[in-house]
C-alpha positions, 0 to 999 in steps of 0.5 A: 500500500502507498503512503497516502493510504496509510495517512488516510487510515491514520487520520480516520483512526485519530478522528474516531478516537477523538469522537469516542473520547468526546462521547465518553466525556459528554456522557459523564457530564450528563450523568453528573448533571442528572445526579445533581438535579435529582439531589436538588429535587430530593432536597426540596421534596417537602416544598413540591406540590404535584 
């Protein structure tokens, strides 16, 4: 295979790795935000009228 093919494969691998890391980080951040909002709801449970 030519060097151009290796560069193309490398660039694709790097972009996939970056996208995976971003997806992982966004999932962690969303989970933390959900836990925080749930804790706030539990703390103010007595003042809620449903």
